[in-house]
Backbone as CSV, one residue per row, in Angstrom:
resi,resn,N_x,N_y,N_z,CA_x,CA_y,CA_z,C_x,C_y,C_z
1,MET,26.237,-10.233,-2.957,24.891,-9.939,-2.448,24.077,-9.189,-3.504
2,ASP,22.875,-9.669,-3.763,22.007,-9.054,-4.764,21.374,-7.799,-4.175
3,ARG,21.684,-6.642,-4.735,21.197,-5.376,-4.195,20.029,-4.800,-5.000
4,ARG,19.472,-5.593,-5.882,18.315,-5.108,-6.624,17.121,-4.949,-5.690
5,PRO,16.264,-3.951,-5.922,15.037,-3.819,-5.117,14.247,-5.129,-5.148
6,LEU,13.700,-5.484,-3.993,12.995,-6.768,-3.854,11.548,-6.514,-3.463
7,PHE,10.631,-7.053,-4.264,9.199,-6.874,-4.029,8.513,-8.218,-3.849
8,LEU,7.449,-8.190,-3.057,6.535,-9.318,-2.939,5.266,-8.998,-3.727
9,MET,4.852,-9.925,-4.579,3.559,-9.864,-5.238,2.814,-11.167,-4.967
10,THR,1.525,-11.182,-5.274,0.709,-12.380,-5.100,0.163,-12.824,-6.448
11,GLU,0.261,-14.112,-6.718,-0.293,-14.679,-7.936,-1.804,-14.385,-7.974
12,PRO,-2.351,-13.916,-9.104,-3.705,-13.360,-9.119,-4.841,-14.349,-9.343
13,ALA,-4.577,-15.661,-9.336,-5.628,-16.623,-9.689,-6.823,-16.556,-8.743
14,GLY,-6.625,-16.133,-7.509,-7.729,-16.062,-6.553,-8.453,-14.733,-6.528
15,PHE,-8.015,-13.802,-7.383,-8.594,-12.461,-7.343,-9.981,-12.432,-7.974
16,GLU,-10.866,-11.725,-7.321,-12.186,-11.381,-7.829,-12.704,-10.228,-6.991
17,VAL,-13.776,-9.607,-7.446,-14.424,-8.558,-6.647,-15.762,-9.130,-6.196
18,SER,-15.774,-9.686,-5.003,-16.935,-10.440,-4.532,-17.637,-9.786,-3.348
19,TYR,-17.072,-8.714,-2.817,-17.689,-7.983,-1.708,-17.308,-6.523,-1.840
20,GLN,-17.838,-5.697,-0.949,-17.532,-4.266,-1.015,-17.164,-3.757,0.365
21,ILE,-15.893,-3.383,0.515,-15.438,-2.778,1.773,-14.802,-1.414,1.529
22,ASN,-14.870,-0.934,0.283,-14.504,0.451,-0.006,-15.361,0.922,-1.184
23,PRO,-15.488,2.226,-1.383,-16.408,2.733,-2.409,-16.013,2.396,-3.841
24,TRP,-14.770,1.981,-4.065,-14.335,1.652,-5.415,-14.786,0.273,-5.852
25,MET,-15.058,-0.598,-4.899,-15.310,-2.003,-5.209,-16.671,-2.173,-5.889
26,LYS,-16.674,-2.891,-7.013,-17.888,-3.056,-7.812,-18.119,-4.542,-8.108
27,PRO,-18.638,-5.270,-7.122,-18.874,-6.699,-7.360,-19.881,-6.966,-8.466
28,ASP,-20.878,-6.088,-8.655,-21.850,-6.309,-9.730,-21.176,-6.248,-11.097
29,ALA,-20.237,-5.313,-11.266,-19.520,-5.228,-12.539,-18.718,-6.505,-12.779
30,TRP,-18.033,-6.991,-11.744,-17.244,-8.215,-11.896,-18.145,-9.387,-12.289
31,ARG,-19.286,-9.510,-11.606,-20.188,-10.633,-11.884,-20.786,-10.561,-13.289
32,SER,-20.767,-9.385,-13.913,-21.318,-9.268,-15.258,-20.519,-10.048,-16.293
33,ASP,-19.219,-10.247,-16.042,-18.380,-11.015,-16.973,-17.119,-11.483,-16.251
34,PRO,-17.270,-12.411,-15.312,-16.116,-12.789,-14.477,-14.964,-13.401,-15.256
35,ASP,-15.255,-14.160,-16.302,-14.165,-14.788,-17.064,-13.296,-13.739,-17.742
36,ALA,-13.953,-12.739,-18.328,-13.190,-11.679,-18.997,-12.379,-10.875,-17.988
37,TYR,-12.987,-10.544,-16.852,-12.257,-9.776,-15.844,-11.098,-10.587,-15.278
38,ARG,-11.304,-11.878,-15.098,-10.226,-12.716,-14.560,-9.043,-12.757,-15.529
39,ALA,-9.344,-12.888,-16.806,-8.277,-12.904,-17.807,-7.541,-11.570,-17.838
40,ARG,-8.281,-10.472,-17.733,-7.650,-9.150,-17.730,-6.797,-8.955,-16.476
41,ALA,-7.269,-9.495,-15.351,-6.494,-9.376,-14.113,-5.181,-10.146,-14.217
42,GLU,-5.221,-11.344,-14.787,-3.997,-12.124,-14.995,-3.013,-11.340,-15.860
43,ALA,-3.526,-10.743,-16.942,-2.660,-9.976,-17.839,-2.092,-8.747,-17.153
44,ALA,-2.922,-8.072,-16.355,-2.478,-6.856,-15.673,-1.397,-7.163,-14.643
45,SER,-1.584,-8.231,-13.879,-0.583,-8.606,-12.880,0.737,-8.965,-13.552
46,SER,0.670,-9.701,-14.645,1.885,-10.067,-15.375,2.589,-8.834,-15.926
47,ALA,1.804,-7.873,-16.416,2.396,-6.650,-16.961,3.086,-5.838,-15.870
48,LEU,2.481,-5.792,-14.681,3.107,-5.068,-13.578,4.412,-5.751,-13.170
49,LYS,4.396,-7.067,-13.093,5.624,-7.790,-12.739,6.711,-7.532,-13.770
50,ARG,6.355,-7.564,-15.053,7.349,-7.289,-16.096,7.909,-5.881,-15.968
51,ALA,7.055,-4.916,-15.619,7.514,-3.538,-15.458,8.513,-3.426,-14.312
52,LEU,8.258,-4.127,-13.222,9.194,-4.115,-12.098,10.527,-4.745,-12.490
53,LEU,10.464,-5.875,-13.161,11.697,-6.544,-13.584,12.486,-5.679,-14.558
54,ALA,11.780,-5.033,-15.477,12.453,-4.172,-16.446,13.097,-2.964,-15.780
55,ALA,12.535,-2.545,-14.644,13.103,-1.419,-13.896,14.269,-1.849,-13.010
56,GLY,14.611,-3.129,-13.037,15.771,-3.609,-12.288,15.461,-4.253,-10.965
57,ALA,14.179,-4.570,-10.706,13.785,-5.162,-9.437,13.761,-6.688,-9.516
58,GLN,13.681,-7.311,-8.333,13.387,-8.729,-8.194,11.965,-8.857,-7.654
59,VAL,11.300,-9.961,-7.948,9.935,-10.170,-7.471,9.806,-11.573,-6.894
60,GLU,9.416,-11.648,-5.627,8.988,-12.892,-5.004,7.467,-13.000,-5.181
61,THR,6.971,-14.195,-5.504,5.547,-14.356,-5.776,4.921,-15.327,-4.783
62,LEU,3.864,-14.875,-4.131,3.100,-15.677,-3.179,1.948,-16.348,-3.917
63,GLU,1.689,-17.615,-3.598,0.591,-18.323,-4.251,-0.754,-17.743,-3.826
64,ALA,-1.708,-17.777,-4.763,-3.067,-17.333,-4.469,-3.745,-18.305,-3.504
65,VAL,-4.742,-17.788,-2.789,-5.579,-18.614,-1.912,-7.032,-18.313,-2.252
66,ARG,-7.764,-19.313,-2.679,-9.169,-19.124,-2.999,-9.925,-18.650,-1.758
67,GLY,-10.810,-17.703,-1.969,-11.582,-17.143,-0.867,-10.940,-15.938,-0.218
68,LEU,-9.706,-15.613,-0.653,-9.017,-14.417,-0.159,-8.636,-13.552,-1.358
69,PRO,-9.621,-12.924,-1.998,-9.343,-12.206,-3.253,-8.416,-11.021,-3.097
70,ASP,-8.415,-10.374,-1.925,-7.563,-9.199,-1.741,-6.155,-9.546,-1.307
71,LEU,-5.822,-10.833,-1.308,-4.438,-11.249,-1.069,-3.508,-10.691,-2.146
72,VAL,-4.083,-10.264,-3.270,-3.269,-9.666,-4.345,-2.736,-8.293,-3.977
73,PHE,-3.106,-7.772,-2.804,-2.651,-6.451,-2.375,-1.728,-6.575,-1.168
74,PRO,-0.509,-7.106,-1.356,0.378,-7.352,-0.216,0.936,-6.098,0.441
75,ALA,0.781,-4.934,-0.175,1.207,-3.712,0.520,0.533,-3.592,1.877
76,ASN,-0.659,-4.154,2.002,-1.398,-4.057,3.265,-0.975,-5.110,4.277
77,ALA,-0.070,-6.007,3.881,0.253,-7.158,4.723,1.196,-6.840,5.867
78,ALA,2.034,-5.802,5.709,3.058,-5.555,6.721,3.764,-4.232,6.446
79,VAL,4.425,-3.733,7.468,5.416,-2.666,7.336,6.781,-3.344,7.388
80,VAL,7.646,-3.007,6.435,8.963,-3.663,6.354,10.049,-2.606,6.235
81,LEU,11.040,-2.688,7.117,12.210,-1.806,7.060,13.365,-2.496,7.774
82,ASP,14.551,-2.407,7.187,15.765,-2.963,7.793,15.615,-4.449,8.139
83,GLY,14.867,-5.175,7.319,14.691,-6.595,7.547,13.663,-6.957,8.591
84,ARG,13.082,-5.981,9.271,12.017,-6.237,10.244,10.669,-6.171,9.532
85,VAL,9.778,-7.069,9.910,8.444,-7.149,9.313,7.419,-7.037,10.434
86,LEU,6.633,-5.970,10.426,5.534,-5.795,11.380,4.257,-6.210,10.670
87,VAL,3.715,-7.350,11.056,2.595,-7.954,10.343,1.308,-7.179,10.625
88,ALA,0.503,-7.004,9.587,-0.727,-6.219,9.677,-1.814,-6.947,10.465
89,ARG,-2.758,-6.153,10.959,-4.026,-6.676,11.465,-5.139,-5.894,10.777
90,PHE,-6.021,-6.613,10.056,-7.024,-5.967,9.216,-8.288,-5.626,9.995
91,ARG,-8.873,-4.504,9.628,-10.092,-4.051,10.291,-11.319,-4.853,9.839
92,HIS,-11.427,-5.119,8.538,-12.622,-5.777,8.016,-12.480,-7.294,8.078
93,PRO,-13.526,-7.995,8.524,-13.459,-9.463,8.584,-13.130,-10.105,7.244
94,GLU,-13.555,-9.482,6.137,-13.304,-10.048,4.820,-11.813,-10.230,4.535
95,ARG,-10.965,-9.453,5.190,-9.533,-9.535,4.927,-8.748,-10.207,6.057
96,GLN,-9.396,-10.505,7.149,-8.645,-11.014,8.293,-8.035,-12.389,8.051
97,GLY,-8.607,-13.152,7.140,-8.017,-14.447,6.802,-6.663,-14.336,6.148
98,GLU,-6.333,-13.161,5.630,-5.026,-12.959,4.998,-3.885,-12.952,6.012
99,GLU,-4.198,-12.621,7.258,-3.133,-12.401,8.241,-2.261,-13.646,8.422
100,ALA,-2.896,-14.811,8.595,-2.122,-16.035,8.812,-1.328,-16.417,7.561
101,VAL,-1.909,-16.188,6.387,-1.227,-16.519,5.136,0.037,-15.674,4.980
102,PHE,-0.129,-14.381,5.192,1.034,-13.503,5.046,2.075,-13.770,6.131
103,ARG,1.623,-14.001,7.362,2.589,-14.258,8.431,3.421,-15.498,8.117
104,SER,2.768,-16.542,7.615,3.495,-17.747,7.214,4.485,-17.447,6.095
105,ALA,4.070,-16.613,5.138,4.964,-16.253,4.028,6.180,-15.489,4.536
106,PHE,5.968,-14.594,5.492,7.095,-13.825,6.018,8.048,-14.721,6.803
107,LEU,7.518,-15.690,7.532,8.389,-16.625,8.241,9.217,-17.455,7.257
108,GLN,8.620,-17.820,6.121,9.389,-18.519,5.093,10.491,-17.622,4.524
109,LEU,10.164,-16.359,4.296,11.184,-15.419,3.822,12.309,-15.263,4.847
110,LYS,11.951,-15.302,6.120,12.974,-15.221,7.171,13.886,-16.433,7.122
111,ARG,13.315,-17.605,6.948,14.141,-18.815,6.877,15.104,-18.763,5.691
112,ARG,14.707,-18.073,4.646,15.563,-17.936,3.465,16.547,-16.771,3.581
113,GLY,16.458,-16.019,4.670,17.371,-14.909,4.873,16.982,-13.634,4.158
114,LEU,15.754,-13.553,3.641,15.320,-12.360,2.918,14.755,-11.294,3.845
115,VAL,14.302,-11.682,5.018,13.989,-10.754,6.111,14.581,-11.377,7.371
116,ARG,14.681,-10.591,8.438,15.379,-11.139,9.604,14.532,-11.243,10.866
117,GLU,13.377,-10.549,10.902,12.552,-10.582,12.108,11.102,-10.352,11.724
118,VAL,10.192,-11.102,12.353,8.755,-10.961,12.121,8.103,-10.580,13.447
119,ILE,7.405,-9.449,13.450,6.854,-8.861,14.672,5.331,-8.781,14.547
120,ASP,4.634,-9.019,15.661,3.176,-8.930,15.670,2.710,-7.645,16.341
121,LEU,1.605,-7.103,15.849,0.970,-5.944,16.467,0.309,-6.339,17.783
122,PRO,0.211,-5.400,18.739,-0.640,-5.640,19.903,-2.080,-5.924,19.472
123,GLU,-2.764,-6.782,20.195,-4.069,-7.269,19.761,-5.140,-6.187,19.697
124,HIS,-4.994,-5.094,20.411,-6.057,-4.081,20.456,-5.964,-3.083,19.308
125,LEU,-4.984,-3.238,18.424,-4.775,-2.265,17.357,-5.011,-2.876,15.981
126,PHE,-5.501,-2.040,15.063,-5.530,-2.374,13.645,-4.444,-1.565,12.939
127,HIS,-3.777,-2.209,12.012,-2.884,-1.465,11.125,-2.696,-2.251,9.843
128,GLU,-2.857,-1.574,8.692,-2.890,-2.271,7.417,-1.636,-2.012,6.586
129,GLY,-0.503,-2.238,7.269,0.768,-2.382,6.600,1.305,-1.137,5.913
130,ALA,2.075,-1.392,4.846,2.717,-0.300,4.120,1.717,0.577,3.388
131,GLY,0.469,0.135,3.284,-0.561,1.011,2.752,-0.816,2.205,3.637
132,ASP,-0.539,2.063,4.941,-0.726,3.156,5.888,0.560,3.503,6.634
133,ALA,1.693,3.062,6.130,2.990,3.445,6.706,3.986,3.506,5.569
134,ILE,4.115,4.664,4.962,4.920,4.827,3.755,6.279,5.411,4.129
135,TRP,7.323,4.654,3.816,8.688,5.082,4.138,9.138,6.141,3.152
136,ASP,9.599,7.253,3.676,10.127,8.360,2.873,11.638,8.377,3.088
137,ALA,12.372,7.779,2.155,13.821,7.615,2.334,14.533,8.958,2.385
138,GLY,14.074,9.927,1.603,14.733,11.229,1.585,14.628,11.974,2.893
139,ARG,13.522,11.800,3.582,13.316,12.487,4.859,13.603,11.597,6.056
140,GLY,13.794,10.317,5.819,14.118,9.395,6.894,13.009,9.238,7.907
141,LEU,11.780,9.032,7.408,10.628,8.898,8.298,9.517,8.123,7.609
142,PHE,8.583,7.658,8.434,7.344,7.081,7.929,6.244,8.141,7.946
143,TRP,5.485,8.210,6.876,4.207,8.903,6.879,3.157,7.860,7.240
144,GLY,2.348,8.145,8.255,1.413,7.137,8.762,-0.034,7.553,8.608
145,GLY,-0.783,6.807,7.793,-2.208,7.096,7.632,-3.031,6.438,8.729
146,TYR,-4.094,7.123,9.136,-5.012,6.546,10.127,-6.399,7.154,9.943
147,GLY,-7.382,6.546,10.593,-8.721,7.115,10.611,-9.730,6.376,9.765
148,GLN,-9.272,5.571,8.802,-10.181,4.777,7.991,-9.982,3.282,8.292
149,ARG,-8.775,2.780,8.129,-8.495,1.362,8.376,-7.551,1.153,9.558
150,SER,-6.586,2.036,9.720,-5.543,1.834,10.730,-5.790,2.702,11.962
151,SER,-5.424,2.166,13.123,-5.587,2.879,14.390,-4.518,3.952,14.552
152,HIS,-4.911,5.076,15.130,-3.939,6.134,15.404,-2.829,5.628,16.316
153,GLY,-3.191,4.776,17.275,-2.210,4.280,18.234,-1.134,3.398,17.638
154,ALA,-1.344,2.920,16.413,-0.323,2.080,15.784,0.941,2.855,15.447
155,ALA,0.839,4.180,15.358,2.031,4.983,15.045,3.130,4.775,16.077
156,GLY,2.763,4.691,17.333,3.758,4.467,18.377,4.398,3.093,18.287
157,VAL,3.621,2.097,17.900,4.161,0.743,17.731,5.173,0.717,16.595
158,ILE,4.842,1.393,15.486,5.756,1.455,14.348,7.039,2.176,14.726
159,ARG,6.910,3.293,15.437,8.096,4.038,15.887,8.999,3.155,16.741
160,ASP,8.400,2.420,17.681,9.204,1.590,18.575,9.803,0.384,17.844
161,ALA,9.051,-0.183,16.894,9.524,-1.374,16.187,10.714,-1.067,15.288
162,PHE,10.705,0.127,14.681,11.723,0.442,13.679,12.688,1.541,14.106
163,GLY,12.394,2.202,15.226,13.276,3.261,15.695,13.301,4.466,14.784
164,GLN,12.173,4.740,14.107,12.094,5.837,13.146,10.889,6.725,13.455
165,GLU,11.011,7.986,13.078,9.908,8.915,13.269,8.710,8.506,12.405
166,VAL,7.511,8.673,12.969,6.262,8.446,12.242,5.465,9.742,12.275
167,VAL,5.098,10.241,11.107,4.298,11.464,11.003,2.862,11.062,10.690
168,PRO,1.944,11.147,11.667,0.571,10.702,11.421,-0.195,11.682,10.526
169,LEU,-0.974,11.125,9.605,-1.833,11.899,8.724,-3.226,11.272,8.770
170,GLU,-4.208,12.054,9.180,-5.569,11.532,9.257,-6.242,11.601,7.887
171,LEU,-6.837,10.484,7.503,-7.530,10.395,6.224,-9.000,10.756,6.424
172,ALA,-9.516,11.598,5.531,-10.829,12.201,5.745,-11.949,11.547,4.948
173,SER,-11.615,10.663,4.001,-12.628,10.148,3.082,-12.535,8.638,2.948
174,PRO,-13.678,7.928,3.008,-13.657,6.477,2.758,-13.159,6.110,1.367
175,ARG,-13.207,7.035,0.412,-12.713,6.751,-0.934,-11.188,6.586,-0.927
176,PHE,-10.531,7.236,0.014,-9.072,7.153,0.120,-8.764,6.577,1.494
177,TYR,-9.003,5.291,1.585,-9.064,4.564,2.850,-7.688,4.154,3.358
178,HIS,-6.711,4.098,2.473,-5.308,3.889,2.853,-4.490,5.074,2.357
179,LEU,-3.412,5.362,3.058,-2.563,6.488,2.673,-1.988,6.296,1.271
180,ASP,-1.713,5.060,0.890,-1.084,4.847,-0.415,-2.000,5.161,-1.596
181,THR,-3.288,5.344,-1.344,-4.195,5.741,-2.426,-4.110,7.228,-2.749
182,CYS,-3.459,7.996,-1.875,-3.520,9.461,-2.017,-2.215,10.169,-1.680
183,PHE,-1.113,9.417,-1.497,0.138,10.028,-1.033,1.306,9.182,-1.515
184,CYS,2.259,9.812,-2.220,3.391,9.070,-2.780,4.654,9.918,-2.743
185,PRO,5.581,9.656,-1.820,6.891,10.332,-1.854,7.702,9.842,-3.049
186,LEU,8.406,10.752,-3.690,9.201,10.422,-4.863,10.692,10.575,-4.566
187,ALA,11.516,9.952,-5.399,12.950,9.869,-5.135,13.631,11.224,-5.113
188,GLY,13.097,12.199,-5.848,13.705,13.524,-5.882,13.286,14.435,-4.754
189,GLY,12.495,13.917,-3.816,12.038,14.710,-2.679,10.628,15.240,-2.828
190,GLU,10.068,15.149,-4.041,8.693,15.595,-4.221,7.728,14.630,-3.530
191,VAL,6.550,15.140,-3.219,5.465,14.310,-2.713,4.252,14.553,-3.606
192,LEU,3.782,13.493,-4.229,2.546,13.534,-5.017,1.410,13.140,-4.077
193,TYR,0.424,14.031,-3.922,-0.656,13.738,-2.981,-1.951,14.388,-3.451
194,TYR,-3.061,13.907,-2.875,-4.390,14.377,-3.261,-4.999,15.093,-2.057
195,PRO,-4.985,16.423,-2.020,-5.393,17.159,-0.820,-6.780,16.819,-0.274
196,PRO,-7.831,16.602,-1.094,-9.150,16.318,-0.506,-9.218,15.046,0.324
197,ALA,-8.207,14.194,0.244,-8.210,12.959,1.026,-7.858,13.181,2.495
198,PHE,-7.389,14.391,2.851,-6.842,14.637,4.176,-7.659,15.661,4.955
199,THR,-7.593,15.560,6.275,-8.157,16.608,7.110,-7.299,17.863,6.976
200,GLU,-7.853,18.978,7.385,-7.097,20.230,7.296,-5.847,20.181,8.171
201,ALA,-5.959,19.561,9.334,-4.787,19.453,10.210,-3.683,18.638,9.538
202,SER,-4.058,17.586,8.835,-3.054,16.775,8.147,-2.433,17.534,6.983
203,LEU,-3.231,18.323,6.279,-2.675,19.152,5.206,-1.672,20.150,5.760
204,GLU,-1.952,20.694,6.926,-0.997,21.613,7.557,0.310,20.875,7.887
205,THR,0.200,19.618,8.315,1.392,18.829,8.608,2.213,18.598,7.346
206,ILE,1.544,18.253,6.250,2.252,18.041,4.982,2.951,19.328,4.554
207,ARG,2.251,20.439,4.640,2.834,21.716,4.217,4.029,22.100,5.089
208,ALA,3.980,21.741,6.357,5.091,22.065,7.249,6.323,21.204,6.972
209,ARG,6.104,19.999,6.463,7.197,19.055,6.256,7.756,19.052,4.831
210,VAL,6.933,19.483,3.873,7.307,19.394,2.462,7.318,20.804,1.874
211,ALA,8.440,21.209,1.318,8.563,22.553,0.742,7.569,22.748,-0.396
212,PRO,7.097,23.988,-0.600,6.091,24.235,-1.649,6.488,23.705,-3.015
213,GLU,7.753,23.873,-3.385,8.180,23.425,-4.714,8.230,21.906,-4.845
214,GLN,8.123,21.205,-3.713,8.139,19.738,-3.749,6.751,19.127,-3.580
215,ARG,5.738,19.959,-3.403,4.379,19.455,-3.248,3.690,19.401,-4.605
216,LEU,3.365,18.206,-5.046,2.674,17.999,-6.311,1.243,17.562,-5.998
217,GLU,0.300,18.434,-6.229,-1.089,18.149,-5.887,-1.777,17.440,-7.051
218,ALA,-2.213,16.217,-6.808,-2.920,15.450,-7.831,-4.313,16.035,-8.040
219,SER,-4.755,16.009,-9.277,-6.109,16.456,-9.612,-7.114,15.356,-9.281
220,ASP,-8.399,15.713,-9.364,-9.445,14.708,-9.163,-9.277,13.552,-10.151
221,ALA,-9.011,13.876,-11.408,-8.886,12.837,-12.431,-7.675,11.945,-12.176
222,GLU,-6.574,12.534,-11.738,-5.366,11.750,-11.474,-5.567,10.816,-10.285
223,ALA,-6.244,11.317,-9.260,-6.520,10.473,-8.095,-7.508,9.372,-8.443
224,ALA,-8.527,9.705,-9.229,-9.536,8.711,-9.608,-8.957,7.627,-10.497
225,ALA,-7.892,7.931,-11.222,-7.217,6.942,-12.062,-6.248,6.073,-11.269
226,PHE,-6.178,6.281,-9.956,-5.307,5.538,-9.048,-3.831,5.706,-9.389
227,CYS,-3.473,6.862,-9.922,-2.083,7.116,-10.301,-1.212,7.506,-9.108
228,VAL,-1.815,7.975,-8.022,-1.011,8.280,-6.841,-0.542,6.990,-6.183
229,ASN,-1.234,5.911,-6.431,-0.892,4.585,-5.914,0.187,3.973,-6.811
230,ALA,1.395,4.502,-6.689,2.463,4.210,-7.649,3.691,3.644,-6.956
231,VAL,4.515,2.961,-7.734,5.802,2.436,-7.283,6.905,3.281,-7.907
232,ASN,7.762,3.851,-7.080,8.838,4.713,-7.561,10.188,4.025,-7.331
233,LEU,10.928,3.826,-8.414,12.286,3.290,-8.360,13.197,4.299,-9.039
234,ASP,13.900,5.067,-8.236,14.748,6.140,-8.752,13.902,7.069,-9.631
235,ARG,14.242,7.191,-10.916,13.492,8.115,-11.773,12.332,7.452,-12.497
236,LYS,12.114,6.170,-12.278,10.970,5.489,-12.883,9.795,5.482,-11.913
237,VAL,8.608,5.761,-12.441,7.395,5.702,-11.647,6.425,4.770,-12.369
238,ILE,6.134,3.647,-11.728,5.257,2.630,-12.305,3.863,2.840,-11.731
239,MET,2.886,3.010,-12.618,1.544,3.362,-12.149,0.493,2.892,-13.141
240,ALA,-0.765,3.014,-12.734,-1.878,2.786,-13.644,-1.866,3.841,-14.742
241,ARG,-2.653,3.608,-15.787,-2.681,4.536,-16.913,-3.020,5.950,-16.449
242,ALA,-2.204,6.901,-16.879,-2.243,8.256,-16.322,-2.891,9.247,-17.277
243,PRO,-3.599,10.249,-16.743,-4.018,11.375,-17.572,-2.809,12.140,-18.107
244,ASP,-3.001,12.823,-19.216,-1.907,13.591,-19.820,-1.315,14.595,-18.843
245,SER,-2.160,15.152,-17.979,-1.688,16.175,-17.044,-0.588,15.644,-16.137
246,LEU,-0.739,14.427,-15.678,0.262,13.857,-14.771,1.521,13.450,-15.533
247,ARG,1.355,12.966,-16.753,2.538,12.680,-17.566,3.389,13.931,-17.717
248,THR,2.726,15.054,-17.960,3.455,16.309,-18.132,4.136,16.732,-16.838
249,THR,3.402,16.702,-15.728,3.942,17.134,-14.435,5.177,16.329,-14.054
250,LEU,5.078,15.007,-14.135,6.208,14.171,-13.720,7.329,14.192,-14.750
251,GLY,6.978,14.293,-16.015,8.013,14.397,-17.050,8.856,15.639,-16.884
252,GLU,8.229,16.752,-16.529,8.971,17.990,-16.308,9.910,17.882,-15.110
253,ARG,9.607,16.973,-14.195,10.467,16.756,-13.026,11.549,15.707,-13.295
254,GLY,11.575,15.171,-14.495,12.613,14.211,-14.854,12.264,12.767,-14.572
255,TYR,10.985,12.477,-14.344,10.580,11.100,-14.084,10.113,10.427,-15.365
256,ASP,10.386,9.150,-15.439,9.996,8.318,-16.569,8.801,7.486,-16.137
257,LEU,7.628,7.762,-16.690,6.431,7.026,-16.331,6.365,5.697,-17.071
258,VAL,6.043,4.654,-16.322,5.779,3.338,-16.889,4.335,3.010,-16.536
259,GLU,3.477,3.058,-17.535,2.049,2.894,-17.288,1.608,1.468,-17.588
260,VAL,0.750,0.941,-16.713,0.237,-0.418,-16.832,-1.285,-0.358,-16.719
261,ASP,-1.966,-1.106,-17.556,-3.425,-1.194,-17.475,-3.803,-2.053,-16.273
262,LEU,-4.198,-1.404,-15.192,-4.541,-2.103,-13.948,-6.040,-1.994,-13.629
263,ASP,-6.838,-1.754,-14.652,-8.268,-1.524,-14.439,-8.974,-2.625,-13.643
264,PRO,-8.666,-3.922,-13.847,-9.367,-4.936,-13.041,-9.122,-4.790,-11.545
265,PHE,-7.944,-4.313,-11.175,-7.626,-4.157,-9.759,-8.167,-2.833,-9.212
266,ILE,-8.220,-1.821,-10.052,-8.865,-0.564,-9.643,-10.331,-0.814,-9.334
267,LEU,-10.943,-1.788,-9.998,-12.322,-2.172,-9.726,-12.490,-2.679,-8.291
268,SER,-11.380,-3.001,-7.645,-11.392,-3.419,-6.247,-10.769,-2.381,-5.324
269,GLY,-10.308,-1.261,-5.893,-9.745,-0.204,-5.062,-8.257,-0.313,-4.837
270,GLY,-7.518,-0.868,-5.804,-6.073,-0.970,-5.664,-5.377,-0.834,-6.997
271,ALA,-4.083,-0.510,-6.945,-3.293,-0.386,-8.179,-1.843,-0.775,-7.878
272,ALA,-0.878,-0.116,-8.516,0.503,-0.606,-8.530,1.115,-0.745,-7.137
273,TYR,0.984,0.286,-6.308,1.593,0.208,-4.975,0.905,-0.873,-4.141
274,CYS,-0.425,-0.911,-4.185,-1.172,-1.909,-3.411,-0.753,-3.331,-3.759
275,MET,-0.409,-3.550,-5.025,-0.126,-4.893,-5.517,1.295,-5.352,-5.235
276,THR,2.061,-4.546,-4.537,3.457,-4.868,-4.251,3.777,-4.543,-2.796
277,LEU,4.738,-5.239,-2.254,5.304,-4.884,-0.946,6.815,-4.944,-1.074
278,ARG,7.464,-3.820,-0.867,8.924,-3.809,-0.968,9.525,-4.366,0.314
279,LEU,10.454,-5.303,0.149,11.016,-6.044,1.272,12.408,-5.591,1.676
280,ASP,13.071,-4.764,0.862,14.481,-4.464,1.101,14.728,-3.021,1.536
281,ARG,13.705,-2.301,1.929,13.927,-0.897,2.319,14.870,-0.825,3.515
282,SER,15.731,0.200,3.483,16.748,0.332,4.523,16.800,1.760,5.031
283,SER,16.825,1.922,6.332,16.977,3.259,6.903,18.378,3.797,6.670
284,ARG,19.331,2.920,6.385,20.703,3.378,6.122,20.770,4.228,4.858
285,ALA,19.887,3.939,3.912,19.843,4.753,2.698,19.451,6.184,3.026
286,ALA,18.519,6.340,3.962,18.116,7.684,4.375,19.256,8.413,5.076
287,THR,20.010,7.674,5.895,21.151,8.275,6.584,22.202,8.752,5.590
288,ALA,22.417,7.927,4.554,23.397,8.312,3.525,22.951,9.549,2.767
289,LEU,21.661,9.646,2.455,21.151,10.819,1.763,21.317,12.071,2.622
290,ALA,21.044,11.941,3.913,21.152,13.092,4.801,22.598,13.587,4.926
291,ALA,23.550,12.670,4.738,24.960,13.045,4.877,25.528,13.717,3.629
292,GLU,24.812,13.568,2.513,25.335,14.118,1.268,25.275,15.652,1.245
């Protein structure tokens, strides 16, 4: 059995910035030189895939669909744990066409034995996948973002679907519209997060759950560079190009940064974590850590 981490990515041929549903999106900039941006996006996606493979991961690739430019951000497609896939429901009409594409892809993965169950959300709820439900293996729980894209009530659905605790965190700013833009648990127990993205009540929740020495507060520059939107594999952290300050902070903690130029995707409000969906996460790993 292949035990390498398994990620889903989307082929970037359909990517463009053609509308604006978050403050980062700049369709006018894209239209200024679409051919150059498209070429840079192809290169950036390939570089991210190579970084994942070099870190010891496997990558499944979904074909692009014209007219669905944000299909390149599969983190929003579903919550996945223990082989169960809870398919997302998007708030904005611009992304709702992705739902059927991703659901079909997950059913194909099920037929291949790469996931074992595909679950649908209740129709009255929005939830945008692993972007707003981040599994923290060390603590054995989901951190759940809500208030911008995902419904608060989805936390109960996630808890029931996976049998795991969900800690809701309300997002306070449209600039940080998904939890993955401002919150990243790391393998050593640290949490890299951007405090201005959260309500005061949510900050109190983070402080109650995460010891002071494990709280790494991202600066404005680090958050604006989309470095909190990172993929962590053991001691490797794959992210967009980082300010020196973050290289120092994570290096002192023993992490090896792998930086990728993801600027074309940041122009749409996404980076390394958004561009991937991990398919092999297991709650058993959290149980094993707790027993050590």
